[in-house]
N, C-alpha and C positions, 0 to 999 in steps of 0.2 A: 851253834853258828860255825860254819866251816872255817878252818884255819886259812888265813890270807895266803900263806906260802903254798898251801895245797892247791888253792884256786889258781894261783899264778903258774904253778908247775903244770897243772892240767891244761891251761890255756896254751902254754908253750908246746906241750905234747900234741895238741890238736893242730896248732900252726905248723909244726914240723911234719906231721903226718900228711897234712894237706899239701905242703910244699913238695914232698916226695911224690905224692899222687899226681900233682900237676906236672912235675918234671917227667914222670913216666908217660903221661898222656901226650906231652909234646914230643917226646922221643919216638913213641910209636906212631903218632900221627904224621910225622915228617920223615920217618925213616924209609928208605928204599933199599931193599936187599935183605941180608940176614936178619933174623929176629933179634931185637936189642937184648942186651944182658945187663946185669946189675951195674957194671962199670959205666955203661952209657947213662944210666939213670943218675948215679951219684955225681957223674961229671956235669950233667945238666943241672942238677940241684945244688952243685957246689958244696957237697957234704962228704964226710968220710964213710968208708965202708961200714965202720962200727956203728955210725949213726943210723945207717940204713937197717942194719940187723937189730937195732933197738926197737924197730917198728914192724919189720917184715922179715919172714924167714926165707923168702925166695922171690924171684921175679914173678912167678906164677901167682903168689899170694897177692902181690900188688895188682896184677891184672884182674884177679878175681874181685878184689875190692872195687876197682874202677868199673868193671863190667856190671857189677851189682848196682852200684850207684847210678851209672848211666841208664840202666834199664829202668830202675824205679823212677828216676828223674823224668825220663821220656814219657813214662806212663802217666805220671801226675801232670806233666805239661799238657798232654793232649786230652785228659779227661773232660775238660769243659766243652770240647767240641765233639768228642767221641762218645761219651757216656749218655748223651741225650738221644742217641740213635737207638731204635728198638728192633729194627729188622737185621737179622744176622748177615744178610748179603751186603747191607749198607755198612755195617761195622767192619766186615772183612775188607771191603773195597776201600773205605776211608782209612782204616788202620794201615793197610799195605802202602797206600799212596803217601800217607803222612811221613813214613820213613824215607821215601824217595824225595819228597819235598824238602825234608830237613837236609838230606845229602846235598841237594842243590844249593841250599842257603847257608849251610854250615859245614864247610869243607874240613875243618879241624876235627869235628865230631865224626864225619864220614871216614876220615883217614884213620881214626882210632878203631872204630867198630869193625872195620873189615879185617883188622889184624888180630883181633882177640875174640874170645868167647864172650861177646857182649851181652848175650841173652841166655844165661844159664836157666836150667829147667825149673829152678825155684824162684825165678824172677817174677815181678808183677806182669811183665809183658807176656810171659809164658802162661801165667795163671789166667789172665784175661782172654788170651787167644784160645786156650783149650776150652774154656767155658763157652765162648762164642761159637766155636766149631761144633761142640756137642749140641748146643741149642739149635744151630742151623741144620744139623743132621736130623734132630728130632722134628723140626718143622718141615722137613722134606725139601729144604733149599739146597743142602749139600748131600753128597753121596761119596763116602769113603769108608775104608775098612777099619782103620785104627786112628783114633784122634791124636795119639802121640806121633804117629808117622806123619799125619797131615800137618801138625804143628811144626815138626822138624823140617818138613819139605818147604813150608812157607818161610821159615826163618832162614834156611839155606838159600832159597831163591832171593829173598830180600837182601842178603849180604852181597850177592853177586850183582844185583841191580844197583845197590848203593855204590859198589866199586866202579861200575861202568859210568854212572852219573858223575862220580868224583873225577874219573879220568877224562871225561868229556864225551858227550854224544852229540850228534849233529842237531837233533831236535829233542830237547829234554821232555817236553810235554807229550810228544808223540811216543817217546820211549816209555814214559810213565803210563800212558793209555794202554799200550801193548802189554806192559808188565802186569797191570791190574787185570786186564782181560785174561791173561794167561794164569794168574793166581786164582781167579774165580773158576776158570776151566779146570784147574787141577783139583778143585774141591767138588767137582761134579755138578756145577751150576749149569742150568739151561743156557742156551745161547741168548735168550731174552734177558735173563738175569745178568749175564756177562756184560751185555751192552748197557743195561740200566745201571749196573754198578760202576762201569767205566765212566759213563756220562755224569752220574750223580756225584761220585767222589771228586771229579775234577771241578764241577761247578760249586759244590759244597765247600771245598777247601779254598777256592778262590774267593768265595764270599766271606769266608772266615778270615783269610789273610788280608783282604782289603778292608776289613772292619765292618762289613755290612751286617754280619750276624750279631755283633755286639758281645760275642764271647771273648773271654780273656785269651791273651796270647803270651807264650813264653818269650824270653829275650831273643832267641834265635829267629823268631818270626816277626820281630818288630820292624826291622829295616827293609820294608818292601820296595823302597826307592832304589835299592841297589840294582846292579845290572841283572843279577840272577833273579831277584825279586820281581823285577819288571818282566823278565822272560816268562816266569810262571804266571803272572797275572795277565799278561797281554794276550795270551792265546785264547782266553775265554771271552774276550770282549764281544758283547752282543749275542752270545750263544748260551744255551743251557737255561733258558728262562723257566722251563718246567721244573728243572732240578732246583733252581733257586727258590721257586715257589714252594717246593716240598721242604726245603731248608727252613723257610719261614714258618711253615706249618708245624714242623718238628719242634721248633723252639717255642712257638705259641702254645702248642698242646702241652708240652712239658711244664711251661711256666704256670699254666692254669691249674695243673694237677696238684 
């Protein structure tokens, strides 16, 4: 049986590490100007420099830990609505739009991911993306030379789109539509697939966010009564019936299998 003092000490370590990570996230999310340094983090966390070095060797190590955690969290958050899709063009369109939707609904998250390497190449996001891209190329839906270049291109584009949405665009839904269309075009999708992916991803995610699909939602997608939540939901009212029907078909088919 584990020693009680050992258990207590480990809990304290976990709590302090979490405190430092939370402080770093707040600093990076809210900072405008030069990249934050260790002093900014320890000031926000109200701890000593020595305490910081007991857990992390550098600010880069802190950011790597947060980036990895964010990436894996985002992937597991969206799996219930993403992993039921079977067509590569659907997965690419929905996956790309999901990050933009979160940027609209969760400004704190958006403020952090645009300032750091939030999606390292060994992250779950990168793993899923590379597999989907390769599958799409095999199926003849995508056309590109190198899967790693394609993945890097999409990640880079998504970061800039997240930044624009966080800073404010006149019509977030129109901006997301154009972004998804451009993302699919960059993968070599036909014009038909570009339009299908743009329409499908919008209707699909509105059905998910409004609760029509019955799929689970993460905390950041629960408050759809907020101003930004209503902005996202409102644009699709009365439109995209065919895509919604396809959504129902996807879930019905997967549930029966």
